[in-house]
C-alpha positions as CSV (number, residue, x, y, z in Angstrom):
1,M,-16.9,-55.3,11.4
2,A,-18.0,-51.8,10.3
3,F,-16.1,-48.6,11.0
4,R,-17.9,-45.6,12.4
5,S,-17.5,-42.5,10.3
6,F,-19.1,-39.3,11.4
7,N,-19.5,-37.3,8.3
8,F,-22.1,-35.9,5.9
9,P,-24.8,-36.8,5.2
10,S,-26.1,-37.3,8.7
11,Q,-26.5,-40.9,9.7
12,P,-28.9,-42.0,12.4
13,N,-27.0,-45.3,12.8
14,Q,-24.3,-43.2,14.6
15,F,-26.4,-43.5,17.7
16,Q,-26.2,-47.3,17.9
17,V,-23.4,-47.0,20.4
18,I,-25.1,-44.6,22.8
19,Q,-26.5,-46.0,26.0
20,V,-29.1,-44.0,27.9
21,E,-29.7,-44.4,31.6
22,Y,-33.5,-44.9,31.5
23,Y,-35.3,-45.9,34.8
24,E,-31.9,-46.9,36.3
25,S,-31.1,-49.3,33.4
26,P,-28.8,-48.7,30.5
27,V,-30.8,-49.0,27.2
28,S,-29.9,-48.2,23.6
29,L,-30.9,-44.7,22.4
30,K,-32.6,-46.3,19.4
31,S,-34.9,-48.3,21.6
32,I,-36.4,-45.3,23.4
33,A,-36.4,-42.7,20.7
34,Q,-37.0,-42.2,17.0
35,I,-34.0,-40.7,15.2
36,S,-34.5,-39.0,11.9
37,T,-32.6,-36.8,9.5
38,P,-34.6,-33.7,8.5
39,D,-31.7,-32.6,6.3
40,A,-28.1,-33.6,5.5
41,S,-26.5,-31.6,8.3
42,S,-28.8,-32.3,11.3
43,L,-30.4,-35.1,13.3
44,L,-33.7,-35.1,15.2
45,V,-34.1,-37.3,18.2
46,Q,-37.7,-37.7,19.3
47,P,-38.2,-39.8,22.4
48,Y,-41.2,-42.0,22.8
49,D,-41.5,-40.8,26.4
50,R,-40.9,-37.1,26.9
51,S,-39.7,-37.7,30.4
52,S,-36.6,-39.3,29.0
53,L,-35.4,-36.1,27.2
54,R,-32.9,-35.1,30.0
55,A,-31.4,-38.6,30.1
56,I,-31.0,-38.7,26.4
57,E,-29.4,-35.3,26.3
58,K,-27.0,-36.3,29.1
59,A,-26.1,-39.5,27.2
60,I,-25.4,-37.6,24.0
61,V,-23.2,-35.0,25.8
62,G,-21.3,-37.8,27.5
63,S,-20.8,-39.8,24.2
64,D,-17.7,-39.4,21.9
65,L,-19.8,-38.0,19.1
66,G,-18.6,-34.4,19.7
67,M,-22.1,-32.9,19.2
68,T,-24.0,-30.6,21.5
69,P,-27.7,-31.4,21.8
70,N,-30.4,-28.6,21.6
71,N,-33.4,-29.7,23.8
72,D,-36.6,-27.8,23.1
73,G,-38.7,-29.8,25.6
74,E,-40.2,-32.1,22.9
75,V,-37.3,-33.2,20.7
76,I,-33.5,-32.9,20.6
77,R,-31.9,-31.4,17.6
78,L,-28.3,-32.0,16.7
79,T,-26.4,-30.0,14.1
80,L,-23.5,-31.8,12.6
81,P,-20.3,-29.7,12.2
82,Q,-18.8,-29.1,8.8
83,L,-16.2,-31.6,7.9
84,T,-13.1,-29.4,7.7
85,S,-9.8,-30.8,6.5
86,E,-8.6,-31.0,10.1
87,R,-11.6,-33.0,11.2
88,R,-11.2,-35.1,8.1
89,N,-7.6,-35.9,9.0
90,V,-8.6,-36.7,12.6
91,A,-11.3,-39.0,11.3
92,L,-8.9,-40.7,9.0
93,R,-6.4,-41.3,11.8
94,N,-9.1,-42.7,14.0
95,I,-10.3,-45.1,11.2
96,R,-6.7,-46.3,10.6
97,R,-6.2,-46.7,14.3
98,D,-9.4,-48.7,14.7
99,A,-8.5,-50.9,11.7
100,L,-5.0,-51.6,13.1
101,K,-6.5,-52.5,16.5
102,A,-9.0,-54.9,14.7
103,C,-6.1,-56.5,12.8
104,K,-4.0,-57.0,15.8
105,K,-6.9,-58.4,17.7
106,L,-7.5,-60.9,14.9
107,E,-3.8,-61.8,15.0
108,K,-4.0,-62.5,18.7
109,E,-7.0,-64.7,18.2
110,K,-5.0,-66.6,15.5
111,K,-7.5,-65.6,12.8
112,L,-4.8,-63.6,10.9
113,S,-1.1,-64.4,10.4
114,E,1.6,-62.0,11.3
115,D,2.5,-61.5,7.7
116,I,-1.0,-60.6,6.7
117,V,-1.2,-58.1,9.6
118,K,2.1,-56.5,8.4
119,D,0.7,-56.3,4.9
120,L,-2.5,-54.7,6.1
121,S,-0.6,-52.3,8.2
122,S,1.5,-51.3,5.3
123,D,-1.6,-50.9,3.1
124,L,-3.2,-48.7,5.8
125,Q,-0.2,-46.4,5.7
126,H,-0.7,-45.9,2.0
127,T,-4.3,-44.7,2.4
128,Q,-3.2,-41.2,3.3
129,G,-4.7,-39.6,0.2
130,L,-8.0,-41.5,0.1
131,D,-11.2,-39.8,1.0
132,L,-13.3,-41.0,4.0
133,D,-15.9,-42.8,2.0
134,R,-13.4,-44.7,-0.1
135,L,-11.2,-45.5,2.9
136,S,-14.2,-46.9,4.9
137,F,-15.1,-49.0,1.8
138,V,-11.6,-50.3,1.5
139,L,-11.2,-51.1,5.2
140,N,-14.6,-52.8,5.4
141,G,-13.5,-55.0,2.4
142,I,-10.3,-55.9,4.2
143,I,-12.0,-56.9,7.4
144,E,-14.7,-58.9,5.5
145,D,-12.0,-60.8,3.5
C-alpha cells in the first residue's frame, strides 16, 4: 500500500484517484488525458478530447487535492502551493492517520497481531520530527513488511 503525499516536485500519479464523469460514466482522469509536469511546481492536464475539459475541471475541483484548475480552453494548468510548515504538519498528520487506519484494518483481517499494531502505533507517534519523504519511505516499508 502506498501513501499519497502531495508535495514537491509535482507528481502526475496524484491524479490516479480522480474519477471524471465522461459521457455519463466515471472514468479515471489518466485514461482521458495526458498529465505532464512542465516544472516542479505545476501540472499540465491535456485531454485527448477537448470536449471533456469542463468535466475534468469539475472533477479536479471536487477532489481532495486542494488545487484550483486554470482552464484555458485547450489544457488545464494546476499550480501546486508551496509546502509551508503548516501544510507539512497537516500532511504528516494525514499520513499517520492513514497508516494507523491501514494497520487497524490489517488487524481486523487477522493479518497483524494486536501487539504489532500497538508497536506500529507507537513507532508512528515517534515520527514527529521526520520529513515527509523519509516518513513516506518508513511507512511504506512498514506496510510492505
